C-alpha positions in Angstrom: -31.3 -24.0 36.3 -33.1 -23.0 33.0 -32.1 -19.3 33.0 -28.5 -20.2 33.6 -28.5 -22.8 30.8 -30.2 -20.2 28.5 -27.6 -17.6 29.4 -24.8 -20.1 28.7 -26.3 -21.0 25.3 -26.6 -17.4 24.4 -22.9 -16.8 25.3 -21.8 -19.7 23.2 -23.9 -18.4 20.3 -22.3 -15.0 20.6 -18.8 -16.5 20.6 -19.6 -18.6 17.6 -21.0 -15.5 15.7 -17.9 -13.5 16.6 -15.6 -16.2 15.3 -17.6 -16.4 12.1 -17.4 -12.6 11.7 -13.6 -12.6 12.2 -13.3 -15.4 9.6 -15.4 -13.5 7.1 -13.4 -10.3 7.7 -10.1 -12.1 7.3 -11.3 -13.8 4.0 -12.5 -10.4 2.7 -9.1 -8.9 3.6 -7.2 -11.7 1.8 -9.4 -11.4 -1.3 -9.2 -7.6 -1.3 -5.4 -7.7 -0.8 -5.0 -10.0 -3.8 -7.1 -7.7 -6.0 -5.1 -4.7 -4.8 -1.8 -6.5 -5.5 -3.1 -7.2 -9.1 -4.2 -3.6 -9.5 -0.8 -2.4 -8.2 1.0 -4.6 -10.7 -1.2 -3.3 -13.6 -0.8 0.3 -12.5 3.0 -0.2 -12.5 3.0 -1.8 -15.9 0.5 0.4 -17.8 2.7 3.5 -17.9 6.5 2.9 -17.9 8.9 5.6 -18.9 12.4 4.0 -19.2 15.4 5.5 -17.5 18.4 4.3 -19.6 21.2 5.2 -17.2 19.8 3.3 -14.2 18.0 0.7 -16.5 14.9 1.2 -14.5 11.6 3.0 -15.2 9.1 5.6 -13.9 5.6 4.3 -13.4 2.2 5.0 -11.7 2.4 2.1 -9.3 2.8 4.3 -6.2 -0.8 5.5 -6.6 -2.0 1.9 -5.7 0.8 1.4 -3.2 -0.6 4.2 -1.1 -4.2 3.5 -1.8 -3.9 -0.2 -0.9 -2.4 0.4 2.5 -4.8 3.3 3.4 -7.7 1.3 2.3 -7.1 -2.0 4.1 -4.2 -1.2 6.5 -1.3 -3.3 7.7 -0.2 -6.1 7.1 -2.5 -6.9 4.1 -2.1 -3.5 2.4 1.7 -3.7 2.9 1.8 -7.2 1.3 -0.4 -6.0 -1.6 1.9 -3.0 -2.2 5.2 -4.9 -2.1 4.1 -8.1 -3.9 2.1 -6.2 -6.6 5.0 -3.9 -7.4 7.6 -6.7 -7.4 5.4 -8.8 -9.7 5.4 -5.9 -12.2 9.2 -5.9 -12.3 9.3 -9.7 -12.8 6.7 -9.5 -15.6 8.3 -6.6 -17.5 12.0 -7.7 -17.7 13.2 -5.8 -14.6 13.7 -8.9 -12.4 17.0 -7.5 -11.0 14.9 -4.7 -9.4 12.3 -7.0 -7.9 14.0 -7.8 -4.6 14.6 -4.1 -3.9 11.1 -3.2 -5.1 9.5 -5.7 -2.7 11.3 -4.2 0.3 11.1 -0.5 -0.7 7.4 -0.6 -1.6 6.6 -2.5 1.6 8.5 0.1 3.7 6.7 2.8 1.8 3.3 1.3 2.7 4.3 0.8 6.4 5.4 4.5 6.7 2.3 5.8 4.9 -0.1 3.8 7.0 1.3 4.3 10.5 2.0 8.0 10.0 -1.6 8.5 8.6 -3.0 6.4 11.5 -1.7 8.9 14.0 -4.0 11.5 12.5 -7.1 9.2 12.0 -9.0 10.1 15.1 -9.2 13.8 14.4 -11.2 15.8 11.9 -11.5 15.1 8.2 -8.8 17.8 7.5 -6.5 16.2 10.1 -6.9 12.8 8.5 -6.1 14.3 5.1 -3.0 16.0 6.5 -1.9 12.6 7.9 -2.2 11.0 4.5 -0.2 13.8 2.9 2.6 13.6 5.5 2.6 9.8 5.4 2.6 9.7 1.7 5.4 12.2 1.5 7.6 10.2 3.8 6.8 7.1 1.8 7.9 8.7 -1.4 11.1 10.0 0.2 11.7 6.3 1.2 11.1 5.3 -2.4 13.5 7.9 -3.9 16.2 7.2 -1.3 15.7 3.4 -1.5 16.2 3.2 -5.3 19.1 5.6 -5.1 20.9 3.3 -2.6 20.0 0.2 -4.6 21.3 1.7 -7.8 24.6 2.4 -6.1 24.8 -1.2 -4.9 23.8 -2.5 -8.4 26.1 -0.3 -10.5 28.8 0.9 -8.0 28.5 4.4 -9.3 26.9 7.3 -7.4 26.5 9.5 -10.6 24.6 6.7 -12.3 22.4 6.2 -9.3 21.8 10.0 -9.0 20.5 10.0 -12.6 17.3 8.3 -11.4 16.5 10.7 -8.6 14.6 13.3 -10.7 12.4 10.7 -12.4 11.6 8.9 -9.2 10.8 12.3 -7.5 8.3 13.0 -10.3 6.9 9.5 -9.9 6.6 10.1 -6.2 4.8 13.5 -6.6 2.3 12.0 -9.0 1.8 8.9 -6.8 1.3 11.0 -3.7 -1.3 13.4 -5.3 -3.2 10.7 -7.2 -3.0 8.3 -4.2 -4.5 10.8 -1.8 -7.3 11.8 -4.2 -8.2 8.1 -5.1 -8.2 7.1 -1.4 -10.4 10.1 -0.4 -12.8 9.3 -3.3 -13.0 5.6 -2.2 -13.6 6.6 1.4 -16.4 9.1 0.4 -17.9 6.4 -1.7 -18.2 4.2 1.4 -15.8 1.5 0.2 -14.3 0.9 3.6 -17.7 0.5 5.2 -18.9 -1.7 2.4 -16.0 -4.1 2.9 -16.2 -3.8 6.7 -12.8 -2.1 7.1 -14.1 0.9 9.0 -14.4 -0.9 12.3 
């Protein structure tokens, strides 16, 4: 009958629209992730304080590692954090750190996102606390991860330990700036504008 056919056409139209919305959101996520990976790479490269003993460097990349994953979530934010950070190592002559950086930064992003997610359905203050806790755990992963990698790389605990202080400072700056930047972007309605608030 006519009403049945009309109802069927309406259901098909809704399904089609839903598929189009999913495709648009996925495309937006991919493009945003690529932009965030580039920004993570740039943030890592802009300020580099060399650490001669470990042949590594302290940087501001963690700000974007945290912001990326809190802004667009997992897995795209995780990919942006890991790939963007590893790209910076490859482009600045620290290629021997790139494999570790890819894994460590990705693990940081995973921890920061899923811990913060546990606090997302509460008040604004609870959400902020979630970011601080998640970010803190992420930075601990960073410090511990590079410490272990330096031991593997140089076979010397004392040499590896020399990088702990610099990485801890980097972590503290990354945590504070990352939380502030994310909160600013959320208040500016960035998530809603990109359609990531749903």
